[in-house]
C-alpha positions in Angstrom: 81.1 185.1 -39.6 83.5 187.8 -38.4 82.4 191.3 -39.5 85.0 193.8 -40.8 84.9 195.9 -37.7 85.4 192.8 -35.6 88.4 191.8 -37.7 89.9 195.3 -37.1 89.6 194.7 -33.4 91.3 191.3 -33.7 94.1 192.8 -35.7 94.5 195.7 -33.3 94.7 193.3 -30.3 97.3 191.2 -32.1 99.5 194.2 -32.8 99.0 195.6 -29.3 100.1 192.2 -27.9 103.2 192.2 -30.0 104.1 195.7 -28.9 103.3 194.9 -25.3 105.5 191.8 -25.4 108.4 193.9 -26.8 108.0 196.6 -24.2 107.8 194.0 -21.4 110.9 192.3 -22.6 112.7 195.7 -22.7 111.6 196.6 -19.2 112.5 193.1 -17.9 116.1 193.8 -19.0 116.4 196.6 -16.4 116.7 200.3 -16.7 119.0 201.6 -19.4 121.5 204.2 -18.5 120.3 206.1 -21.6 116.9 206.7 -20.0 116.1 209.2 -17.3 114.2 207.9 -14.3 111.2 209.9 -15.5 111.2 208.2 -18.9 111.6 204.8 -17.3 108.7 205.5 -15.0 106.6 206.5 -18.0 107.4 203.3 -19.8 106.2 201.3 -16.8 103.0 203.3 -16.8 102.7 202.8 -20.5 103.1 199.0 -20.1 100.4 199.0 -17.4 98.0 201.0 -19.7 98.7 198.8 -22.7 98.0 195.7 -20.6 94.7 197.1 -19.5 93.7 198.0 -23.0 94.8 194.6 -24.2 92.6 192.9 -21.7 89.6 195.0 -22.8 90.1 194.1 -26.4 90.4 190.4 -25.5 87.1 190.6 -23.6 85.5 192.3 -26.6 86.8 189.6 -28.9 85.5 186.8 -26.7 82.0 188.1 -27.3 82.3 187.9 -31.1 
């Protein structure tokens, strides 16, 4: 049986995956003229960080 804290991790991973998918889709469309290069680079770093965090959550969930 899933414990409440485990359910929160599952929900967090699901939401993170949705946000990561949206960010990845945005980045795959190419750099917007509305963004500075610095902001674009930060979004790429954010995507990488979110992906790492997502993988950690998935590993944790696999042990439930």
